[in-house]
N, CA, C and O atoms as CSV, one atom per row, in Angstrom:
chain,resi,resn,atom,element,x,y,z
A,1,MET,N,N,45.031,-168.061,97.853
A,1,MET,CA,C,45.290,-169.481,97.693
A,1,MET,C,C,46.540,-169.697,96.850
A,1,MET,O,O,47.286,-170.646,97.090
A,2,GLN,N,N,46.781,-168.837,95.869
A,2,GLN,CA,C,47.944,-168.999,95.004
A,2,GLN,C,C,49.252,-168.940,95.788
A,2,GLN,O,O,50.194,-169.673,95.484
A,3,GLU,N,N,49.314,-168.060,96.809
A,3,GLU,CA,C,50.536,-167.968,97.588
A,3,GLU,C,C,50.774,-169.229,98.393
A,3,GLU,O,O,51.926,-169.603,98.611
A,4,ILE,N,N,49.727,-169.894,98.839
A,4,ILE,CA,C,49.858,-171.159,99.564
A,4,ILE,C,C,50.335,-172.259,98.612
A,4,ILE,O,O,51.215,-173.048,98.958
A,5,LEU,N,N,49.757,-172.305,97.431
A,5,LEU,CA,C,50.125,-173.351,96.484
A,5,LEU,C,C,51.589,-173.252,96.056
A,5,LEU,O,O,52.213,-174.272,95.763
A,6,LYS,N,N,52.140,-172.050,96.016
A,6,LYS,CA,C,53.535,-171.862,95.673
A,6,LYS,C,C,54.467,-172.429,96.741
A,6,LYS,O,O,55.598,-172.804,96.434
A,7,GLN,N,N,54.005,-172.496,97.994
A,7,GLN,CA,C,54.827,-172.926,99.114
A,7,GLN,C,C,54.715,-174.420,99.401
A,7,GLN,O,O,55.465,-174.938,100.228
A,8,ILE,N,N,53.796,-175.124,98.738
A,8,ILE,CA,C,53.509,-176.509,99.071
A,8,ILE,C,C,53.775,-177.418,97.895
A,8,ILE,O,O,53.327,-177.154,96.779
A,9,ASP,N,N,54.513,-178.501,98.149
A,9,ASP,CA,C,54.812,-179.478,97.123
A,9,ASP,C,C,53.959,-180.725,97.369
A,9,ASP,O,O,54.050,-181.358,98.421
A,10,LEU,N,N,53.140,-181.058,96.390
A,10,LEU,CA,C,52.305,-182.268,96.492
A,10,LEU,C,C,52.841,-183.332,95.552
A,10,LEU,O,O,53.140,-183.069,94.388
A,11,GLN,N,N,52.955,-184.546,96.089
A,11,GLN,CA,C,53.331,-185.669,95.255
A,11,GLN,C,C,52.095,-186.225,94.560
A,11,GLN,O,O,50.970,-185.847,94.886
A,12,ASP,N,N,52.303,-187.115,93.612
A,12,ASP,CA,C,51.187,-187.789,92.960
A,12,ASP,C,C,50.496,-188.701,93.950
A,12,ASP,O,O,51.027,-188.973,95.026
A,13,CYS,N,N,49.321,-189.172,93.594
A,13,CYS,CA,C,48.517,-190.020,94.480
A,13,CYS,C,C,49.296,-191.251,94.932
A,13,CYS,O,O,49.909,-191.926,94.105
A,14,PRO,N,N,49.282,-191.552,96.225
A,14,PRO,CA,C,50.012,-192.735,96.719
A,14,PRO,C,C,49.325,-194.052,96.317
A,14,PRO,O,O,49.938,-195.115,96.419
A,15,LEU,N,N,48.082,-193.998,95.871
A,15,LEU,CA,C,47.382,-195.228,95.491
A,15,LEU,C,C,47.416,-195.498,94.003
A,15,LEU,O,O,47.615,-196.642,93.595
A,16,CYS,N,N,47.224,-194.461,93.163
A,16,CYS,CA,C,47.120,-194.687,91.715
A,16,CYS,C,C,48.097,-193.852,90.899
A,16,CYS,O,O,48.126,-193.972,89.674
A,17,ASN,N,N,48.892,-193.014,91.543
A,17,ASN,CA,C,49.823,-192.091,90.874
A,17,ASN,C,C,49.128,-191.025,90.047
A,17,ASN,O,O,49.740,-190.453,89.144
A,18,GLY,N,N,47.849,-190.741,90.338
A,18,GLY,CA,C,47.128,-189.698,89.647
A,18,GLY,C,C,47.495,-188.323,90.169
A,18,GLY,O,O,48.216,-188.216,91.161
A,19,PRO,N,N,47.016,-187.269,89.524
A,19,PRO,CA,C,47.313,-185.901,89.954
A,19,PRO,C,C,46.587,-185.546,91.255
A,19,PRO,O,O,45.458,-185.977,91.489
A,20,SER,N,N,47.244,-184.769,92.075
A,20,SER,CA,C,46.669,-184.355,93.353
A,20,SER,C,C,46.215,-182.920,93.309
A,20,SER,O,O,46.674,-182.122,92.492
A,21,LEU,N,N,45.285,-182.603,94.224
A,21,LEU,CA,C,44.719,-181.274,94.292
A,21,LEU,C,C,44.497,-180.869,95.732
A,21,LEU,O,O,43.818,-181.572,96.480
A,22,LEU,N,N,45.067,-179.735,96.130
A,22,LEU,CA,C,44.850,-179.190,97.484
A,22,LEU,C,C,43.559,-178.385,97.434
A,22,LEU,O,O,43.423,-177.485,96.604
A,23,GLU,N,N,42.614,-178.698,98.311
A,23,GLU,CA,C,41.317,-178.049,98.340
A,23,GLU,C,C,41.095,-177.340,99.674
A,23,GLU,O,O,41.474,-177.850,100.728
A,24,GLU,N,N,40.489,-176.180,99.618
A,24,GLU,CA,C,40.049,-175.464,100.820
A,24,GLU,C,C,38.527,-175.523,100.877
A,24,GLU,O,O,37.858,-175.209,99.892
A,25,GLU,N,N,37.981,-175.919,102.008
A,25,GLU,CA,C,36.550,-176.123,102.148
A,25,GLU,C,C,35.923,-174.971,102.921
A,25,GLU,O,O,36.022,-174.917,104.147
A,26,ASN,N,N,35.283,-174.059,102.217
A,26,ASN,CA,C,34.506,-172.961,102.807
A,26,ASN,C,C,35.202,-172.215,103.935
A,26,ASN,O,O,34.550,-171.797,104.892
A,27,GLY,N,N,36.501,-172.044,103.838
A,27,GLY,CA,C,37.227,-171.223,104.807
A,27,GLY,C,C,37.395,-171.827,106.188
A,27,GLY,O,O,37.614,-171.096,107.154
A,28,TRP,N,N,37.295,-173.186,106.309
A,28,TRP,CA,C,37.490,-173.777,107.635
A,28,TRP,C,C,38.458,-174.943,107.650
A,28,TRP,O,O,38.911,-175.333,108.726
A,29,CYS,N,N,38.803,-175.528,106.479
A,29,CYS,CA,C,39.732,-176.666,106.485
A,29,CYS,C,C,40.397,-176.834,105.114
A,29,CYS,O,O,39.963,-176.266,104.112
A,30,PHE,N,N,41.455,-177.626,105.113
A,30,PHE,CA,C,42.115,-178.047,103.879
A,30,PHE,C,C,42.128,-179.567,103.831
A,30,PHE,O,O,42.111,-180.232,104.867
A,31,TYR,N,N,42.157,-180.104,102.632
A,31,TYR,CA,C,42.392,-181.525,102.400
A,31,TYR,C,C,42.995,-181.665,101.015
A,31,TYR,O,O,42.915,-180.744,100.201
A,32,VAL,N,N,43.601,-182.823,100.745
A,32,VAL,CA,C,44.151,-183.109,99.430
A,32,VAL,C,C,43.405,-184.304,98.883
A,32,VAL,O,O,43.097,-185.247,99.612
A,33,MET,N,N,43.113,-184.259,97.583
A,33,MET,CA,C,42.437,-185.394,96.964
A,33,MET,C,C,43.062,-185.724,95.629
A,33,MET,O,O,43.731,-184.892,95.016
A,34,CYS,N,N,42.839,-186.947,95.185
A,34,CYS,CA,C,43.297,-187.405,93.874
A,34,CYS,C,C,42.216,-187.115,92.848
A,34,CYS,O,O,41.039,-187.407,93.062
A,35,MET,N,N,42.625,-186.548,91.753
A,35,MET,CA,C,41.646,-186.212,90.709
A,35,MET,C,C,41.282,-187.444,89.866
A,35,MET,O,O,40.336,-187.387,89.080
A,36,ASP,N,N,42.007,-188.539,90.017
A,36,ASP,CA,C,41.669,-189.777,89.273
A,36,ASP,C,C,40.845,-190.754,90.088
A,36,ASP,O,O,39.733,-191.105,89.693
A,37,CYS,N,N,41.376,-191.202,91.226
A,37,CYS,CA,C,40.681,-192.248,91.978
A,37,CYS,C,C,39.788,-191.714,93.108
A,37,CYS,O,O,38.957,-192.451,93.638
A,38,GLY,N,N,39.955,-190.447,93.474
A,38,GLY,CA,C,39.077,-189.830,94.471
A,38,GLY,C,C,39.486,-190.029,95.912
A,38,GLY,O,O,38.787,-189.557,96.809
A,39,CYS,N,N,40.613,-190.723,96.180
A,39,CYS,CA,C,41.041,-190.859,97.573
A,39,CYS,C,C,41.419,-189.469,98.092
A,39,CYS,O,O,41.665,-188.550,97.312
A,40,ARG,N,N,41.460,-189.331,99.414
A,40,ARG,CA,C,41.710,-187.994,99.990
A,40,ARG,C,C,42.268,-188.127,101.405
A,40,ARG,O,O,42.233,-189.196,102.015
A,41,THR,N,N,42.781,-187.008,101.902
A,41,THR,CA,C,43.203,-186.952,103.294
A,41,THR,C,C,42.022,-186.580,104.169
A,41,THR,O,O,40.950,-186.242,103.667
A,42,ALA,N,N,42.215,-186.641,105.451
A,42,ALA,CA,C,41.223,-186.086,106.379
A,42,ALA,C,C,41.251,-184.571,106.238
A,42,ALA,O,O,42.217,-183.998,105.734
A,43,GLU,N,N,40.172,-183.928,106.691
A,43,GLU,CA,C,40.138,-182.471,106.699
A,43,GLU,C,C,40.997,-181.960,107.846
A,43,GLU,O,O,40.936,-182.476,108.962
A,44,ILE,N,N,41.794,-180.942,107.559
A,44,ILE,CA,C,42.633,-180.311,108.580
A,44,ILE,C,C,42.043,-178.934,108.855
A,44,ILE,O,O,42.179,-178.025,108.036
A,45,PRO,N,N,41.385,-178.773,110.007
A,45,PRO,CA,C,40.694,-177.508,110.277
A,45,PRO,C,C,41.636,-176.397,110.721
A,45,PRO,O,O,42.735,-176.641,111.220
A,46,TYR,N,N,41.169,-175.176,110.522
A,46,TYR,CA,C,41.859,-174.008,111.065
A,46,TYR,C,C,40.804,-172.988,111.471
A,46,TYR,O,O,39.690,-172.992,110.948
A,47,LYS,N,N,41.167,-172.111,112.415
A,47,LYS,CA,C,40.220,-171.121,112.894
A,47,LYS,C,C,40.662,-169.677,112.630
A,47,LYS,O,O,39.834,-168.770,112.548
A,48,THR,N,N,41.950,-169.482,112.502
A,48,THR,CA,C,42.461,-168.122,112.318
A,48,THR,C,C,43.283,-168.049,111.021
A,48,THR,O,O,43.733,-169.078,110.517
A,49,PRO,N,N,43.475,-166.859,110.491
A,49,PRO,CA,C,44.313,-166.715,109.290
A,49,PRO,C,C,45.749,-167.212,109.543
A,49,PRO,O,O,46.409,-167.694,108.622
A,50,GLU,N,N,46.217,-167.096,110.761
A,50,GLU,CA,C,47.559,-167.553,111.089
A,50,GLU,C,C,47.678,-169.070,111.007
A,50,GLU,O,O,48.748,-169.590,110.690
A,51,GLN,N,N,46.601,-169.777,111.286
A,51,GLN,CA,C,46.617,-171.247,111.244
A,51,GLN,C,C,46.382,-171.793,109.842
A,51,GLN,O,O,46.585,-172.983,109.601
A,52,ARG,N,N,45.960,-170.945,108.920
A,52,ARG,CA,C,45.579,-171.384,107.567
A,52,ARG,C,C,46.736,-172.063,106.834
A,52,ARG,O,O,46.553,-173.160,106.305
A,53,LEU,N,N,47.906,-171.457,106.784
A,53,LEU,CA,C,49.049,-172.015,106.089
A,53,LEU,C,C,49.481,-173.331,106.729
A,53,LEU,O,O,49.817,-174.282,106.025
A,54,LYS,N,N,49.474,-173.390,108.057
A,54,LYS,CA,C,49.858,-174.637,108.757
A,54,LYS,C,C,48.886,-175.758,108.393
A,54,LYS,O,O,49.316,-176.889,108.170
A,55,ALA,N,N,47.603,-175.472,108.328
A,55,ALA,CA,C,46.615,-176.483,107.980
A,55,ALA,C,C,46.870,-177.009,106.564
A,55,ALA,O,O,46.802,-178.215,106.325
A,56,ALA,N,N,47.158,-176.118,105.646
A,56,ALA,CA,C,47.459,-176.537,104.271
A,56,ALA,C,C,48.717,-177.401,104.219
A,56,ALA,O,O,48.745,-178.415,103.522
A,57,ARG,N,N,49.743,-177.007,104.944
A,57,ARG,CA,C,50.979,-177.801,104.991
A,57,ARG,C,C,50.738,-179.153,105.643
A,57,ARG,O,O,51.277,-180.162,105.187
A,58,ASP,N,N,49.947,-179.190,106.686
A,58,ASP,CA,C,49.643,-180.474,107.357
A,58,ASP,C,C,48.881,-181.408,106.433
A,58,ASP,O,O,49.171,-182.603,106.394
A,59,ALA,N,N,47.925,-180.895,105.697
A,59,ALA,CA,C,47.183,-181.728,104.738
A,59,ALA,C,C,48.132,-182.269,103.670
A,59,ALA,O,O,48.059,-183.444,103.311
A,60,ALA,N,N,49.016,-181.422,103.166
A,60,ALA,CA,C,49.983,-181.869,102.169
A,60,ALA,C,C,50.931,-182.920,102.747
A,60,ALA,O,O,51.272,-183.886,102.063
A,61,HIS,N,N,51.349,-182.746,103.971
A,61,HIS,CA,C,52.240,-183.716,104.622
A,61,HIS,C,C,51.557,-185.078,104.718
A,61,HIS,O,O,52.161,-186.096,104.381
A,62,LEU,N,N,50.308,-185.105,105.173
A,62,LEU,CA,C,49.583,-186.382,105.260
A,62,LEU,C,C,49.535,-187.050,103.894
A,62,LEU,O,O,49.758,-188.256,103.782
A,63,TRP,N,N,49.247,-186.281,102.866
A,63,TRP,CA,C,49.186,-186.818,101.504
A,63,TRP,C,C,50.524,-187.375,101.065
A,63,TRP,O,O,50.601,-188.485,100.539
A,64,ASN,N,N,51.571,-186.609,101.281
A,64,ASN,CA,C,52.892,-186.998,100.803
A,64,ASN,C,C,53.450,-188.222,101.519
A,64,ASN,O,O,54.314,-188.909,100.974
A,65,ILE,N,N,52.972,-188.509,102.732
A,65,ILE,CA,C,53.433,-189.717,103.440
A,65,ILE,C,C,52.467,-190.884,103.236
A,65,ILE,O,O,52.683,-191.964,103.787
A,66,GLY,N,N,51.414,-190.685,102.459
A,66,GLY,CA,C,50.508,-191.761,102.122
A,66,GLY,C,C,49.352,-192.013,103.061
A,66,GLY,O,O,48.715,-193.063,102.980
A,67,LYS,N,N,49.061,-191.074,103.956
A,67,LYS,CA,C,47.936,-191.213,104.883
A,67,LYS,C,C,46.668,-190.719,104.204
A,67,LYS,O,O,46.267,-189.569,104.383
A,68,VAL,N,N,46.035,-191.596,103.420
A,68,VAL,CA,C,44.856,-191.224,102.636
A,68,VAL,C,C,43.705,-192.166,102.923
A,68,VAL,O,O,43.890,-193.295,103.377
A,69,LEU,N,N,42.520,-191.671,102.646
A,69,LEU,CA,C,41.293,-192.449,102.766
A,69,LEU,C,C,40.884,-192.859,101.361
A,69,LEU,O,O,40.606,-192.000,100.525
A,70,PRO,N,N,40.844,-194.156,101.090
A,70,PRO,CA,C,40.444,-194.566,99.730
A,70,PRO,C,C,38.972,-194.264,99.473
A,70,PRO,O,O,38.161,-194.233,100.399
A,71,SER,N,N,38.648,-194.049,98.239
A,71,SER,CA,C,37.285,-193.783,97.839
A,71,SER,C,C,36.684,-195.090,97.341
A,71,SER,O,O,36.669,-195.376,96.144
A,72,THR,N,N,36.186,-195.881,98.302
A,72,THR,CA,C,35.600,-197.178,97.973
A,72,THR,C,C,34.210,-197.271,98.527
A,72,THR,O,O,33.885,-196.561,99.479
A,73,PRO,N,N,33.372,-198.120,97.969
A,73,PRO,CA,C,32.026,-198.267,98.508
A,73,PRO,C,C,32.057,-198.685,99.982
A,73,PRO,O,O,32.859,-199.530,100.380
A,74,GLY,N,N,31.197,-198.098,100.763
A,74,GLY,CA,C,31.095,-198.437,102.171
A,74,GLY,C,C,32.119,-197.780,103.068
A,74,GLY,O,O,32.290,-198.188,104.217
A,75,GLU,N,N,32.806,-196.764,102.560
A,75,GLU,CA,C,33.836,-196.119,103.383
A,75,GLU,C,C,33.240,-195.326,104.512
A,75,GLU,O,O,33.972,-194.723,105.297
Protein backbone atom coordinates (compact mmCIF):
# COMPACT_ATOMS: atom_id res chain seq x y z
CA MET A 1 0.00 0.00 0.00
CA GLN A 2 2.89 2.37 0.73
CA GLU A 3 4.09 2.20 -2.88
CA ILE A 4 0.61 3.19 -4.09
CA LEU A 5 0.37 6.08 -1.65
CA LYS A 6 3.68 7.48 -2.92
CA GLN A 7 2.28 7.60 -6.47
CA ILE A 8 -1.06 9.25 -5.66
CA ASP A 9 -1.73 12.87 -4.75
CA LEU A 10 -4.92 13.50 -2.78
CA GLN A 11 -6.36 16.95 -2.30
CA ASP A 12 -8.20 18.01 0.84
CA CYS A 13 -11.93 17.30 1.10
CA PRO A 14 -13.94 19.17 -1.55
CA LEU A 15 -16.76 19.76 0.96
CA CYS A 16 -15.04 20.76 4.22
CA ASN A 17 -11.30 20.97 3.38
CA GLY A 18 -10.58 18.18 5.88
CA PRO A 19 -7.83 15.58 5.48
CA SER A 20 -8.40 12.76 2.99
CA LEU A 21 -7.60 9.09 3.29
CA LEU A 22 -7.25 6.45 0.55
CA GLU A 23 -8.74 3.17 1.80
CA GLU A 24 -8.54 -0.36 0.41
CA GLU A 25 -11.50 -2.57 1.29
CA ASN A 26 -10.60 -6.24 1.84
CA GLY A 27 -8.58 -6.57 -1.35
CA TRP A 28 -11.40 -5.81 -3.82
CA CYS A 29 -11.79 -2.01 -4.08
CA PHE A 30 -10.45 1.45 -3.25
CA TYR A 31 -12.25 4.58 -2.13
CA VAL A 32 -11.27 7.93 -0.65
CA MET A 33 -12.93 9.44 2.40
CA CYS A 34 -12.71 12.58 4.49
CA MET A 35 -11.54 12.04 8.03
CA ASP A 36 -13.55 15.06 9.24
CA CYS A 37 -16.98 15.06 7.59
CA GLY A 38 -17.09 11.43 6.39
CA CYS A 39 -17.94 12.07 2.74
CA ARG A 40 -16.42 9.56 0.32
CA THR A 41 -16.11 8.44 -3.27
CA ALA A 42 -17.79 5.39 -4.72
CA GLU A 43 -15.89 2.13 -4.42
CA ILE A 44 -13.65 1.42 -7.41
CA PRO A 45 -13.36 -2.36 -7.75
CA TYR A 46 -10.44 -4.37 -9.10
CA LYS A 47 -9.97 -8.08 -9.74
CA THR A 48 -6.31 -8.52 -10.55
CA PRO A 49 -3.06 -7.14 -9.10
CA GLU A 50 -2.55 -5.31 -12.39
CA GLN A 51 -5.84 -3.43 -11.95
CA ARG A 52 -5.09 -2.49 -8.33
CA LEU A 53 -3.02 0.66 -9.02
CA LYS A 54 -5.51 1.87 -11.65
CA ALA A 55 -8.38 1.47 -9.18
CA ALA A 56 -6.50 3.51 -6.58
CA ARG A 57 -5.73 6.22 -9.14
CA ASP A 58 -9.35 6.28 -10.31
CA ALA A 59 -10.63 6.70 -6.75
CA ALA A 60 -8.15 9.54 -6.19
CA HIS A 61 -9.19 11.18 -9.46
CA LEU A 62 -12.87 11.13 -8.47
CA TRP A 63 -11.96 12.69 -5.13
CA ASN A 64 -9.73 15.36 -6.62
CA ILE A 65 -12.44 16.50 -9.08
CA GLY A 66 -15.06 16.64 -6.32
CA LYS A 67 -17.19 13.58 -7.18
CA VAL A 68 -18.04 12.62 -3.60
CA LEU A 69 -20.99 11.24 -1.69
CA PRO A 70 -21.83 13.39 1.33
CA SER A 71 -22.29 11.68 4.66
CA THR A 72 -25.76 12.93 5.52
CA PRO A 73 -28.78 11.28 7.10
CA GLY A 74 -30.85 9.35 4.59
CA GLU A 75 -28.10 8.95 2.02
